[in-house]
N, C-alpha and C positions, 0 to 999 in steps of 0.2 A: 522912423528916423532912429527909435533908440537901437532899434536892434542893429541898423548899420554902424550906429558909435559901436555896439559890441564889436562888431566884425573889426573895423577899427583899429581896436586896443588892443584885440586878440593878433592881428599881425604884425602889429607893432614891437609884441611882445617875439616875434619869430616863429609864431604856428606861421604853418606854409598853406593850410586852408581849415576853413572853418564855418561852421553849419549850427541854426540855432533853429528848433524846433521847438515848437509853442500850443498849448492844446488848454484854451481854457473851455471849463464846464461850469455853468449856470445850472444849475436842481433846485428844485422843489419836491419835497416828501410828504406826501400826507398819508395818515392811516385813520380808521373807524372803529370801532371797537363797542359793540350793541349801541349803535345811533349816536355815538360820542366819539369827539376827536379825540386822538389818543397821544400823535404824532402830527408836528409840524416842524421841517425840518427845510431850511434855505440854505444853499450855499452857492458862491463863487469862489471858481477853484482856477488858478492857472497854475500849469506846469512845467517847466522850462527845460530842456535837453538840451546841451550844448558838446556839438562832436569838433574835436581838433585835430589835426592831424602833425603831430612835432617830431621831429628827427624821424620820419618815414613811419611812426607810429601813432596809432587811433585810440584817443582816450576820450570819455564820455564823464559829464559831469548834467547832475540833475536837482533843481530846486525849485521851491515855492516862493509863496509870498515877493515879487517882483520889486515893490517900491523899497522894501529894505536890501536890497542886495548890493553886496561889494561886489561890482562883476570883475572887476583888474582882481580881487584878489580870486573868485575863482577859476579866473583863468588861469592864475600864476598856481593852481592845485590841478588844472588839468593837466598842465605840462609838468608837474612832479607827478604824478599819475603816467603820463606817458615813458617819461624817463625810466619808473620803476616797472613797467611791463617788460617780460620774459620772453611772453607767446610772440610768435610772429605770425600774424593772420595778414591778409590784406587790407591795406590805409586807402579809402575810397571815399572822397566828399562827390557825388555829379555834380555832375556840372548841366542836366538836365536833357530830358526828350526833344528830338525833331516838332514832334507838336502832342499836347494834353486833349483828351475828350470833353465835348460840349456837355456838361450839366445840367439838364433842368431840374433845379432843386427847388421843390414848393417847402419855404419858411412859413414859419405861421409864427407869432408872438403869446405862447399860450401866457404869457402877465400881466396880456390885457382884459383875460378872461377873471372874472373876480374869484376870490378863493372862495365864497361861500357858495357859489357854482358847483365848485369839485370837489367840497365837502358836501354837497345835495347829490353829487353823481353817486358816492361812493354808500349815501347811507339810502339811495336809491337800490344799487345793487344789493345791497346785505339785506334790507329789508325783501327784496324779490325773491334773494334763496330761502330767507327764512318762512316767506308765506308758504311752500312745499311742505307738506304733513309729515315728509320724510326725512326734510333736515332737522336736526338734532342743534348744529351751532354753527358759528360762520367763525371760523380760526381768527382771522383779519380780511379787511379789507384795504389795499394799498392803491393810492392812484402817484406816480412819479412821473416829471417832465424835466426835459433837460434842452437847452440851445449850446450847443459845440460849434466853437470854432477852432479851428487848425492854422497854424501858418507855419510855413517853412521858406527860411531867405540862408544863402551860403554866400561866402567871397567868391565863389565862380559865376554871380549875376543871378543864380535863381531865386525867386519871389513867387510863391503859391500860396494859396490859403482853399478852403472847403470850411463849407456850413452845415450845419443839419441840425434841424428841430424836432421833437417828438414829444408824444407823453403816452403809458401805458397806463390800463389798472387790469384791476383782476381781482377777487374776492375766494377764500379757501371754504368751502362748504363741507361738513361731516353729514352725512346720511346713514340713516340705520333702519334697516328691516329686518328683524327675525334673529334679532342680535348680532345680524352683519353689519360690520361698521365698513364706509368707504368715505374717502376725501376725494375731491375733484374741484379743480377750478380751469378758466379760460381766461387766458392773458390777451386783451386785444392791444394793438400796439394803434396807433394815428399819428396822424398829420397835421390834424386838424382839429380841435375840439368838439365840435359840433358832429365830427364821426361818432363820438360815443355813443351807445344806446345804450343803457343801464338794463331795460326789461329783456332786450335782447342776449343781453352779456349773462344777467341771470337766468335765464329761458335754460342757455347752451351749459351754465354750472351745473343746472338741475339734471340737464338731461344725460351729462358725463356722469355725475353721482348714481343719479336712478340705474341710470343702467347693469351700474360695475354689483348691483344687490343681488344676492340670491347666488352667486358665482357658484361653482363646481371643478372638482378638479381633474384631473384626465389620466386615466391610464398611460403607465411612461411605454415609450414604444413610438415611432417614426411616424410625422404626420406631413403631409401638405401644409406649408405656412404660407400664409399671407401678412405682410408688415405691413400698417398703416403708414398714409406717406409721413405724420410726425416722426412716426416710430423708427423707420428707415431712414429716416433725416439724421434722427442721432446718432444710426450706428454709422450711416457715412462720416458725421463729423470725428468720431473716434479714432475712423481709419484713413484722414486726411493729411494726416502727420509721414504718411507712408510714402506720400507726393509730392513732398519736400526736399530741396534742397540738401538741408542740413541733417535730414536722417541718411539721405545719402552721403553725406561725407564723413558721417560717425557711426556707417556700415550699422543701421536703424532701421534698414529695411529691405525686405527683400527682391525689389524692384532694382535695384543698382544696374545692375547689369541686363537687363530687359527691355530696356529704350527700344522702339519698335518689332517688339511681340506681342503676341496674341495673349493676354491675360486672364480675359473674359469675352463670353461669349459676342456674337457681333450685335445684338441689340442693345449693348453697354454703351453707352455715351456718357464722358464725365466732363463736364464745363464748367469751367472757369471765370464767368462772366459778371465784369465789375458792374456794369450797366445795366443791366437785367429789368427793364423798365416791372417785372412784377414783387420785385425783392424791392424789401423795406428799406435798403440804403444801396445809393448808387457812388462808385470812388473814383475821381479823375485819377488820383496819384497817391503812391503809397509812402510811406513815412520816411524815404528817402529821396523822393522826388522824380521816381522813377512813373511815367504814366502810365496808367490801368490800361489792360487792354481783351477782349476775349481770349482764351486759348482754350483750346481741346486738351485736355490730361489723356484720355481714353477718346480713339475715337472708332466707334465701329469692333471695338473688343481691342483694338491693338494700343499701348502703352505708348506714346508720345513724347511724352518727357516731363519732368521735375518740374515744380514749382522754385524761381531763383528769386533770391534778395541779391544784394550787390556783391557781398562777400561768398557765396556760391558760387554765381555767375561767372566771379573773377576764377576761384578754385579750378571749376568745371569747364574753362575755357569757353563760353556762352553768355548770351543776355540774359541781362534780368530780365524777368515777367512782371513786375509791379506786385510781389505779392511780400515787400519789405515790410511786416508791420508789425511794433512792440518791441522792437532786437530784435527779432524773429524771422519767422515766413508762416504768411499765416494766407489760409486762401478769402477770395473776397466774397462772391457768391458762387456758392460750388452747388454744382446742380448735377443730378441725375436727370437727362433728358427724357419727358415722359412720352408714351406711346396713344394709340388710339384707342385705349379700349377702357370702357368706363368700368367700375367698380363691380356691379352686377357679374359683368359680361367674365371679368378677372377670376370670378370666385366659382360662376356657374357649373364648369363642370368636376369639383370638387366636392366628394360624396361624405369624407367623415376628415377634415382638416380644422384650423385654428387660425384665425384673425387675429394677431397679436396689437392692442393699441397700449400697452404700459411695458415699460422696461425699467428695471432697478439696477443699479453697480454697473454701469457701463465703463465704468472706467478701471473697476477694481477685477470686472468681471472681465476682463479684455484682454489679450496677447498681441497687442498690431504686428508685430514684425512675424509672428508665425501665424499670423491669421486667428488664433481659436478664441472662441467668447463661450460663457458660459454663464446666462444673466437668468435673473428672475422677471417672471413674466406673467402678465394678464390680458384677455382679450374677451372672446368668443369662440363659441364651437362653430366650424360650418359643416353644416350637414343637409346633405343631398342639394347642395348649389344655393346656401341663402346661409346668413348671417342664424345663430339661434343662443342657445343661453349663454350670458358670462361664465367664463373661464377663469380661477384661482390658483395659487399656492402650485404654478409650473416652474418649471426651470425648462430654459431653452438651449439646447447647445449645439453650435458646428462649426464653419471653419470661413471666415469671412471671402477669402480666393476660391474655395471649393464653390460658395453660394453663388460669385458672380459667374461663373461656369456652369450653372444649373438653374437657373431661372426663367420660370413656365411662361412668364407675362411681365410685363412693365406698364401702370394703369394710366391714365388720361389726367389724373387728378393731382397734378402738379403743386403744392404748399411749402414756402417759404417757413424755415424756423426762423426765432431770435437771432439765433446764433449765423444766419447768413446759408446756412445748407438748404436748397429745395431737390423736394423728391415728391414722387408721385406713391401711391401704394405699392407693392411687390410683391409678387408670387414669386418665392425665392425657391422653393418645391421642396424635398422631403427632408426634413431636421429630427434631431431628437429632442424628445420631451419627455423631462424628468417629474413624472406626477406619483399617484397610489402605484405603491406595489401592485 
């Protein structure tokens, strides 16, 4: 009822169309160090964005602390902002999609779990890692839970909401052997508190950390390279901007004139799937009220089209794709579709290669327009079709677009990252490795 009153006030002031987008996040963050609680932060924040069209110009205001808000004054400010605008861009308040997908959201009230249980989870996780003889320290152990509710209403009759609850925990362990020091962590995100298993999380953190110890460099040269599912998901995430209508509008993607053209091998399929059952989150609509649906970005190597929000869809005279998030364009669940090769099959024919499990500098070392990348990396030597010893202090270089046209195999081990990108392990063919002279 409050939002409806705001709409009435705005329309009475001469705003031709008005939209209210509100996000309420209730969260709890705990951290433990050396068996003691050293951080306990609880917050309840609602951020409201009002978008309005005044004299055919779209203006936006944002605020918190709704109880103290002078909405009439803020709407006057919105009108003043619109009058001052000189850039002419599409001014759209969306009337709504014909239908919206049903999303079965599993909500769990983490607040009913005693805080002492959450602290005990962290203490058990920390101690479990410290019990390993090669662990010298646990730098930090973190737990965070969030309950998020998003509401979107506008003067055209749209009234939508979505809710999500989740929690995650991790610990950063420091491992040392023969003066070789490595850190590791394993983030566990759950939809129910009972899904946490502190001992299993500790064991995985130890496995990751200990496996990196004793790493060696490689002689510089070209090697067959396999990226782990986690690392290739990170690479894909950096390059998702090239599939954005915003990048096409601003000439920041080489794909602008390549819709319908082959840009990768036929085994490459990129799909944006907001409802994928294995993803951490499912999205029924974007932040502009457009219904989300699966669409194929690259199908059998052919580029099918850009992701669009309302603005870029209007500019390019096409339909919005439900990717309008955070005032820009973002994928929902962006997936490289897996194939049927397990990991052992993926590497069995590699005599002398590299399995990459760590990358550093994914933003500074990547040029998305040209596709060039040069990244610090770590991982394992592949020898005669088997994972061998750890590798460190190397740099992997290549070109994303050339890589998509040289893929030798795509695994079956699809895994989603927390940023919504899903990828299996990928044998990308030969890349240049900078190591020892």
